[in-house]
N, C-alpha and C positions, 0 to 999 in steps of 0.2 A: 653276835660273838661276844665273848668276852672282851672287857676294855683293852686290855693288852695282847691282844692276838696279834702275831707278827704280821706285818704288812704284805710279805710275798704270800702268806696264807690267806689273808682277806682279799688280795689280787686274782689269787686262783680260783677261789670259791666265786667272786664276782664276775669273772671271766665265763665260768660255767653257768651260772644265773643268766648272763646277756645273752649267752650262747642257746640256753633252752629258750628264753622269751623270743628268739628270732625264728624259731621252728614254727611253721605253719599250725600242725596238729596242736602243739601248746597254746598257741594263741587263740586258735579257734575255743579249745577248751576252757580257758580263762575267761574268754567272751561269753561263752555259754554261762560260766558262773558270776557273770556280772564283775569280774575282776578288773579294775583299772589297771592297764598297763602304761608305765610311764614311758615318754620318749625315749630314745636311746641317750641322748645328752643328759637325760636325770637318771641313769641306770648306773649310777656309780656309788661307791660307799659314802662320799662327801654329801652327794645329793641326798641318801638316805639320812645321814644325820642332821642336816639342816630340816628336812621333813618332820623328822622325830622331835626336834626342839621346837618346831612350831607347834606340833599337836600338843607337846607338853604345856608350851605356854597358853594355848588356847583352851585344853581341856582340864588341866590341872587345878585352877579356881573351882571350876565348876564341880570337880571329883571331890575336892574339900570340902566346899560348901554344901555339899549332898550328904556329906561324913562315909562316902563310898569307901570300902577297904576291900582289899584282894584276899581270897580265900589260902 
């Protein structure tokens, strides 16, 4: 979502995602696709932001060193 998305909108979307991830059919399909589903305590906007920062720190230098550019 854009950076300045209102917190109530973020909360509403997060609640819908958490609800979808608790559905057995959705979980089964995601497992078939080998999608790793985080545990409930990590299904928050804050946890996602932490993961994104971690991934940027990890992969950012590698991407820059390899001179990889987005299209």
